[in-house]
N, C-alpha and C positions, 0 to 999 in steps of 0.2 A: 148382039148389043154393040152399038157404035161407041167410039172413044169418048164422045161428049157425055154419054149416059154413064159409062164406067167411071169417069172422073166425078160426076155428080154423086153417084152412090158412094164412091170412095171418100169424098169430102163429108158427106152426111155421116158415114161411119166414124171418121176421125172426130167429128163434132160430138157424136154420141160418146166416144171414149173419153174425150176431154171433160164433158159434162158429168159423166159417170164418175170419173176420177175425183173431180171437185166435190161431188156429193159424198164419196167415200171419205175424203179428207175431213169433212166436218160432221160425219154421221154420229160421232161420239160426243159432239159438242152440243150442249143445250143452249137454245136461244129463247130467252124469256119473251112473253108477249109484248107487243109494242104499246099496248094500252092496259090500264089496270095494274093492280098490285100483285097479281098472281106470279109466283116465281118458285120453281121447284128447288128443293133443298136436298142435301145429303148429309147424313150424320157423321160425326167424328169417329164414332165406333166402327162404322162400315169402312172407313178409310184407315182404320188402325191408328188414328191420331190420339194424342193423350189429352183427354178432357180434364184430367186433374191438374194440368198446367195452365188451363185457361184463366183461372183467377189471377195468377201471377202476371199473365199478359194483360188482362183487363186493368189490374191495379197500376201497371206501368203506363198504359195508355191514358188512364184517368189522371194520373199524376202529371202527365205531359200535355194536359189540356185538350185531349181528343174529344171530338163531338161525334164522329161516325167512323166505324171500322167495319169493313166488309172483306171477306175472303171467299172467292169462288173456286170450285174445282170442276173443270170442264163445263163451265157456265152455270153450275148449280151452286146455291148458297150453302156454305159450310158454317161460316161465322157471320153474323150480322149483329152488331152491338152499337147502341146509341147511348150517349152520356148526358146527364143533366136534363135540360128541357128539350134537347135536340131529338127529333123523331124521324121516322122514315120519310115523311113528306117535307121535312125542313130543307131549305135551300142554303147553299154556302158557296163561297167564291173559290175558283180553281187557282187564282193567281197565275204564276208562271207555268203551272202544270197545263194551263190552257194553250200554251205555245204549241203543244203537240196536235191540238185540234187544227190550228192554222197550218201546220206542216202537212197534215193529211189533206186539207182543203186545197193547198197549193198544188199537190199532186193531181187532184181532180181537175183543177183549172188548166193544168198543163195538158192533161189527157183530152180535155174538151177543146184544146186549141186556142184558149184565151191568152196563154203566155208560154214562155219557155224559161226554165230556171237559169239558162245561160244568158237571158236578156239582160241588158243594162237596166238597173233600177230606175234611172232617169227617163226611160221610155214610158213609164207609168206615173212617175212622181214629178216629172218635168225637170228641166235644167235648173240648177241652183237650189236643189232640195237640201243641200248641205252648204257649209261655208268653206268647203275644200276648194283648192284650185281646180278649175274645170277639167284639166287632164287627169287629176286624181279622182274626181267624182265619177268620171266616165269609166273608171276601172271597176266600180262596184256593181255587182250583179245580184239578181235574186238569190242565187246560190250562196253568195257571201252573207246575205241576210239570214238565210236558213242555217248557216253553219257558224255564225258569230265571228266571221272573218272579214268584216267590212273595212277594218283598218281605222275606223273612227275612234276618237278618244273617249274611253269609258270613264276616265277620271275627271269628269267635269262636275260642276256644282250640282246639276240635276241630270243624272244619267237617263231619266225617263223623258226628258224634254225632247220633243220632235221638231222644234223650230230650227231653221237653218243655222242660226247663230250658236246653237248648242251642239251641232254636229261638226266637230272639228277634225281636221286631218291629224292622224297620229302615225300611220304607216300605210304603205301600199296595201290595197285589198288582197287578201289571201295569204299574207305573210305573218299575221299576228292574230291569235285567238283571244277574244275578250268577251265575257258575258255582259252584253250591252243591250238594255231593254229598248232603247229608242229605235235603232235600226230594225229590230224585230217588229215593234209596234207598227212601223211604216209598211210592213208586209200587208197589213189589213188594207191600207190605201192602194197598194199594188193590186190586190185582189179585186177591190171594188172598181177601180178604174179599168182593169182588164176585163172583168165579167160584166160591167155595166149594171151592177146590182149592189145594194147595201150588204154589209157583212152579214147581218142577221138573216136577210132574205136568202142570200146564196148559201149560207151554212144550213139553214133550216131545210132547204130543198134538197141539198146534196148529202147531208149527214143526219141531222137531228130527227127529221120525220121518218127517215128510212130505217132507223134502228129503234125508234121509240124513246128517244131521250126527251127530257124536259129542259127548261132553262133558256137563257138568252145572253147575248153580249151586252154589257153595260159600260158606258164610257165614264171613267173616273179620272179627272185630270187629263193627263196625256194618254192614259192607259185604256185599253179595251179589255174588260175582265169578263170571263164567262162564269155564270152563276147557275147552279143546278143542284139536284139531290145527289147523294152519294151513289144511289143506284144508277143514275144516269152516267156517272163517271165509270161505274163498273161495266155498263153496257158498252161504252167506248172501248174499254179494255178487252171485252169479248171480240169486238170488231177487229182490233189489232191482233189478238191471239189467232184469229182465223184469217189473217193476211188480207184484210179489207173486204171480206165477204160476210154478209149477214144472211144466213140460211141460203136461199138461192139468188139473192140480190148482191151482185158484185158492185161495190161502191167505187173501188179503184182497181182497174184492170192492169195498170202499169206495174208489173212485178219488179222491173229494174228500179223504178223510183221508190217503191215500197222497201225493197231490200237496202237501197242506199240510205233511206230515211232511218232505219233501225240498226245501221252499222256505222263504223268509224267513217266520218265524212271528210276528214282532213288529217294531216300528219301532226298537227300541233297539240290538240287535245284528243287523244285516242278514245276517250270515254264519251265522246259527243257525236251524235248523228245529225239529222235534220231536226234540231230542237228537242231531241230525245237524249236522255242520259243512259249510258251503257255500262253495265257491270262486267266484271271479268276481264277487263283490259289490263295491259301492262303498266299503264300510267294514266294520270288524270290531272286536270286543272280545275280550280274553283273560281267563283266570281271574285272580282276585285283583287286578283293576284295574277302575276305572270309566272309563278313557280310551277314547274312540272313535278308532280309527286309520283314516285314509283309505286306500283301496285294498284289494286282496285279500290275504289272508294266504298265498296260494299262487300267486304270479305265474308260476311256472314250470309250473304245471299247467293243463290245459284248464279253461276257465271254467265248464263244466257239471259239474265233478267234485263229488261229494258224499263226505263222509268220516266214518268212525267213528274217533275218536281217543281213545287211552287213555294212562294214565301209563306212563312209560318207553318211549314210542314204539311202542305197539300200534296198528297202522294198518290200516284197510280203506278202500280208495278204489274208487269206481265212476265210470266215465266213459262215460255212455250214448252220446255222439256217436261215440266211437272203439271201443265194444264192449269196453272194457278193465276188468278187475278186478285190483286190486293189493293184496297182503297183505304186511305186515311184522310179525314178532313178534320180541321179544328183550329184552335188558336196556336200561337207560337209555343213550342215545347220548351224553349229556353230563350236566351238572348240573341240567338243567331238571326241573320237577315238573309234576304234573297231566297235561296233555296236551301234545303236541309238534308244534304246527302248523309251526314253523320247520323242524324236522327233516323233516317231510313234504314241505315245499317243496324242501329240499336233495336228497331222494331224486329228485324230479322233475327237478331240474337235471341230475342224473347220468343218469337214465333217458331223458330227452329226447334224449340223445346216441345212444341205441340205437334208439329208435322212429323210424319213417318218417312224419312228419307230412304229407308231400306227398300221401299217398293221399287226403287230404280235399279236394284240389284237382283239378278235372277237367283231364286232360292231353290236349292236342291231339296229333295224329299227327305229331310233329316229332322230329327227331333230338336226342338228349341231347348237350349240349355244356357243358363246364366253363367257363362264362364267368368272367372275372376281375371280381370285385366287391369293392371296398374301401370303407372308411368313414374319416372323420377320427377316429372312435373305433372300437376293435375291438369285435367282437361279444361281450358285449351292447353295445347302443348307447343313447345318451341321447335325450330327446324331440326335440331339434332337431339334426339331423346332415346331413352332406353325403355322399351315396352316390356313389362313383366306380365306373364299370363300363366294360368294353371289349367291344365287339361283335366277333364272330369274323372275323378277316381271311381265314381259309381256307374260308369258306363258298362253295359253288359259285355262290351268288347274286352274290358280288363277283368271283369268278374269271371269270364270264361277261362281265365288263366293265361290269355295271350300276352305276350311281352310288350306289345305296342300296336299302334295303329297309325294310319296316315294323318298327319296334322298339317293343315294349311292355314296360313294367316296372310290375308291379302288386304290391300288398301284400295278403295275406289274413290273417285270424285263424286260430286253430287249428282252427276248425270249417269252414274253407273259404269263409268269407264275405269278399268283397272289401271292404277298408276304405280303399284308396287306389290311384289310378292316377297314377303319377309320369311316365311317358312313354307316348305313343301317337302316333307320327309317323314319317314317312320319314326315315331317317338313313343316311349312309354308314358303313362300318366305321371304328372308331376309338375314342378315349377320350372319356368324357363325365362330367359331374358333375350331380347332381340334388339339390336341397334337399328334404329330407323332414321336414316338421313333424309330429311324432307327439305333440304336447302334448295332443291331445284323446283319445289312446288310453290304455287302462289298461296297467299293467305286465304283461308276460307273453310268451308265445311267439307269434311271427308267422312268416309264410312269404312269401318273395318269389318271383315267377315272372317271369323275364326271357326274352323271346323276340325273336329277330331273324331275320327270314326264316323259314327252315326249321329253325332251331336253337332250343332252349329249355333252360332250367335252372330247377330248383325247389329252393330251399334254405331253411334255417331262420334266423330272426333272433330275438334276445332283446332285449326292451325293458325297461330298468330306469329307474325314476324315483326 
């Protein structure tokens, strides 16, 4: 066999391995049909989630003017609830949650060679698209528009206005983060001029039709707003969960762009990617302020959650570690404007009472036992607390007359990673106190696993700072 043939077979083999690996990656993920209303579901009971907590969650959502709420596990519907006259086929606006659709579409346009995110925005919008001095305007790139670092003044009378006289110089591009709608909206013009197609036409061909979404972009004032059903938003969540691949159709091959899109995109607001909000980061900034706030904006949510957030509480959450996609559509939950990160966290506070986080922790073959565990502060607990617990007196280990057994008490984060071992020693049955210094841990959901002899218990803790 000659060298050319060997290389040919070798390349085919590598192609097979890559394709096979991609199929394995998504084999446990369900993809609903592109047409019709058929969609597989999975029960809360089979996931060991708490159905008796659903009413509390639903009451909260209804009080907060929710219209649609969907939770998927590995693509299958676990929860689908509509409120009032809103139904499965009702359409609603995404508001700024639709920014994430644009971010994904920009990645496709770059992959197709229509643009590069390092290009100057003026290449597609023309010179004088702002009122900045020409040398300052020439600093602004597509990347700056994606990361909210254009340097344009967001504190103008109308931050949605895309006219040049509304786009004022405030700082050099890249040195200031500000949640500013106008520079984002002009990304649509960048896409249209680069691809030579209308936004709807390009979006429909590259995303909408390929995953079976419904909806369209509608112009309202200066804004382009996407409108669709809640299920269509959930489908986009599945696409992001599977890293831009829908079954065997890869919509976005550029892994570098995808990873940059859903990770910290600049050093100013560490909780912001390419128009995506990121949980679990060390600090964050909010719209209309230049204050950097320490900690995560969603302490009740898993730290790997990424979020599309829109005005009046339009929410799409993807949690890769748990295989969860969460959608909320509706009216404003309160008087907040722009996006609603605080409301998103409130949802997770309620939803975390339903979900079984203990599945992230490996369970030994031990008998479940409801250990008595108390704290000097109720759950949620503060960074420095005393945990009081009782090992089971009715364990056969002690009934046999043995003086004690191995007792372990460990703390895990929501992804199942051990963060602390508080007890790991031989102890008799009885009451104990353990000092738990959590000052080095971020606020959020944690899980304790207490095991004594052949008995164990796994439960949730909430750390607030």
